[in-house]
C-alpha positions in Angstrom: 71.7 44.9 -25.0 71.0 45.3 -20.7 71.3 41.7 -20.7 74.8 41.3 -22.5 75.9 43.9 -20.2 75.0 42.2 -16.5 76.7 38.7 -18.5 80.0 40.4 -19.8 80.7 43.2 -17.1 84.0 43.0 -18.6 83.3 44.0 -22.1 81.9 46.9 -23.9 78.3 46.5 -25.7 77.9 48.7 -29.4 73.9 48.5 -30.1 73.5 49.7 -33.7 70.3 50.8 -34.8 68.5 52.9 -37.3 64.6 53.2 -36.1 62.4 54.6 -33.4 62.5 51.1 -31.9 66.1 49.9 -31.5 66.4 53.7 -29.4 66.2 51.9 -25.9 68.7 49.4 -27.0 70.8 52.0 -28.6 70.6 54.2 -24.7 71.1 50.7 -22.9 74.0 49.9 -24.7 77.6 51.1 -23.6 78.3 53.1 -27.3 75.3 53.4 -29.4 75.5 53.5 -32.7 72.4 55.2 -34.7 72.3 55.2 -38.5 70.6 57.9 -40.6 67.8 56.1 -42.4 64.2 55.5 -44.0 62.7 55.6 -40.7 63.9 58.7 -39.7 66.0 60.2 -36.8 65.6 58.8 -33.9 67.9 56.3 -33.7 70.8 58.5 -34.9 69.8 62.0 -32.5 69.7 59.2 -29.6 73.2 57.6 -29.9 76.8 58.1 -29.0 77.5 58.5 -32.9 75.6 59.3 -36.2 76.4 57.5 -39.4 74.9 57.5 -42.9 75.2 54.4 -43.7 75.5 50.3 -41.9 79.4 50.2 -43.8 80.9 53.5 -42.3 80.7 50.7 -39.1 84.2 49.6 -40.1 86.1 52.9 -40.5 84.3 54.4 -37.2 86.0 51.7 -35.1 88.8 50.4 -37.1 89.9 54.2 -37.6 88.9 56.5 -35.9 88.3 54.6 -33.1 92.2 53.8 -32.9 93.0 57.2 -33.4 91.0 58.2 -30.5 92.0 55.6 -28.2 95.7 56.0 -29.3 95.6 59.5 -29.3 94.0 60.0 -25.9 96.3 57.6 -23.9 99.5 59.6 -25.0 98.2 62.7 -24.2 96.4 62.2 -21.0 99.9 60.5 -19.5 101.8 63.0 -21.3 100.0 65.9 -19.2 100.1 63.7 -15.8 103.4 63.8 -16.5 104.0 67.4 -17.7 102.7 68.1 -13.9 104.6 65.4 -12.2 108.2 66.4 -13.5 107.5 70.0 -12.0 106.6 68.6 -9.3 109.6 67.1 -8.6 111.9 69.3 -9.2 110.5 71.8 -6.8 110.3 68.4 -3.8 114.0 67.9 -4.5 114.7 72.0 -4.5 112.8 72.5 -0.7 114.3 68.9 0.8 117.8 70.4 -0.2 117.0 73.6 1.2 115.9 72.0 4.7 112.3 71.9 3.4 112.2 75.7 2.7 108.5 77.1 1.3 110.3 79.3 -1.4 109.3 78.3 -4.4 112.1 78.1 -7.3 109.8 78.7 -10.3 107.7 81.9 -9.8 105.3 84.4 -11.7 105.1 84.3 -14.8 107.2 82.0 -15.9 105.4 79.9 -14.2 101.6 80.8 -15.9 103.8 79.9 -19.4 105.0 76.6 -18.5 102.0 74.8 -19.2 100.2 77.7 -21.1 102.6 78.8 -23.7 106.0 77.2 -23.8 104.5 73.1 -23.9 101.1 73.8 -24.9 101.2 73.3 -28.7 102.9 69.9 -28.7 100.6 68.5 -26.4 97.8 69.3 -29.0 100.2 67.6 -31.5 100.0 64.4 -30.1 95.8 64.4 -31.3 96.8 64.2 -34.6 99.2 61.2 -34.2 98.5 58.7 -36.6 100.8 55.2 -35.4 99.4 53.4 -39.3 98.3 54.3 -42.1 94.0 54.3 -43.0 94.6 51.6 -45.9 96.5 49.5 -43.7 93.7 49.2 -40.3 91.2 48.5 -43.0 92.8 46.2 -44.8 94.5 44.3 -41.9 91.4 44.1 -38.7 93.0 42.3 -36.8 95.3 45.1 -35.8 92.3 46.2 -33.6 92.9 43.3 -31.7 96.1 44.4 -30.1 93.9 47.8 -28.6 91.6 45.4 -26.9 94.1 44.2 -24.8 94.4 47.9 -23.0 98.0 48.5 -23.6 98.3 51.7 -24.3 96.3 52.9 -21.3 97.0 50.8 -18.5 98.2 50.6 -15.0 101.7 50.0 -16.2 102.0 52.5 -18.8 100.7 54.9 -16.4 103.0 54.0 -13.6 106.0 54.1 -16.1 105.6 57.5 -17.5 105.6 58.6 -13.8 108.8 57.0 -13.1 110.1 58.7 -15.7 108.8 62.0 -15.0 110.2 61.5 -11.2 113.6 60.2 -12.7 114.0 62.8 -14.9 112.5 65.6 -12.5 115.2 64.4 -9.5 118.6 63.9 -12.6 117.4 67.8 -13.4 117.6 69.1 -10.0 120.0 67.2 -8.6 122.4 67.3 -11.1 122.5 71.0 -11.7 122.8 71.4 -7.9 125.8 69.4 -8.0 127.5 71.6 -10.8 126.0 74.9 -10.7 125.0 75.7 -7.2 126.3 79.7 -7.5 122.8 82.1 -7.6 119.6 81.1 -7.5 118.8 82.8 -11.4 121.5 80.7 -12.4 120.2 77.7 -11.1 116.3 78.7 -12.5 118.1 79.4 -15.5 119.3 75.3 -15.9 116.7 74.1 -14.6 113.7 75.6 -16.7 115.4 75.4 -20.0 116.0 71.7 -19.3 112.7 71.1 -18.4 111.1 72.8 -21.6 113.7 70.5 -23.8 113.1 67.6 -22.2 109.3 67.9 -22.3 109.7 68.9 -26.3 112.2 65.9 -26.5 109.3 63.4 -24.8 107.4 64.3 -27.5 109.3 64.2 -29.9 110.0 60.6 -29.5 106.5 59.6 -28.1 105.0 60.9 -31.9 104.8 58.4 -34.6 105.1 60.9 -37.0 107.2 63.5 -36.0 108.5 65.0 -39.5 105.1 66.4 -39.7 104.7 69.9 -40.8 102.5 70.8 -38.0 104.4 68.7 -35.3 107.8 70.5 -36.1 106.1 73.8 -36.4 104.3 73.3 -33.0 108.5 72.7 -31.7 109.7 75.3 -33.2 107.2 77.7 -32.1 107.2 76.7 -28.4 111.9 77.3 -28.7 110.7 80.4 -29.7 108.2 81.3 -27.0 110.8 80.2 -24.7 113.2 82.4 -26.2 111.5 85.6 -26.4 110.1 84.7 -22.4 113.6 84.8 -21.8 114.3 88.3 -23.8 111.0 90.0 -22.1 111.4 88.6 -18.5 114.8 89.4 -17.7 114.3 89.1 -13.8 113.4 85.3 -13.9 116.6 84.7 -16.2 120.2 85.5 -15.5 121.0 86.4 -19.4 124.6 87.2 -19.2 124.8 83.9 -17.8 122.9 81.8 -20.9 124.5 83.4 -23.5 128.5 81.8 -22.3 129.3 77.6 -22.7 128.8 77.0 -19.0 125.1 77.0 -19.3 125.5 75.0 -22.6 127.0 72.8 -20.7 125.1 72.8 -17.8 121.9 72.3 -20.2 123.5 69.7 -22.0 124.0 67.8 -18.7 120.9 67.9 -17.3 118.7 66.6 -20.0 121.4 64.2 -21.3 
């Protein structure tokens, strides 16, 4: 394993063993697979993954490995996007108002943005499946696409960041251009547009977007935001949010 890692630094080496004599090989590889067998559990305890049969390697790599890679790629990049877009909104707001230190979002709504209003759809990303298990096992060549690293690369990361910069800038600039009356109205439109943008982005990113759990997570997120509006009236202009003017503003910024 050590020799293969040194000769092929760009490759990932997996070592499979079922006995105590395979422990050093398993620990030297990038990924160790230990098989629980007649020779004991030494290899399984030293490995990254433990299986009971050698045939399970197929599903471990082609199915579970595929899902883990694609899910973690989407999850990590979405979290970066979620943090970047609200930072861009604040940056544009500060720049327009002569680089004032006044924050546009404060208190509980800022806390709830990541911990309540958008947290459930994020966890729904880890349940997404792009291809059925039977299809993956029937066509192992699909795994070759994952080896190209296109799901998580500098190109995809920059694309997600560009989306965040563009969306955050558009939300803030359009709101200021058409609805500059008061700060509470500004917060009401921009924060609502921000929440809807994040929920819609997760929706279009998912492959199984019509699953019950995912739709439930989207619905509960919207419900939690509506409850926050009712329970935190000092942060929003609730009378304004019941008007068509507010609906038009949110619709314009989200489009």
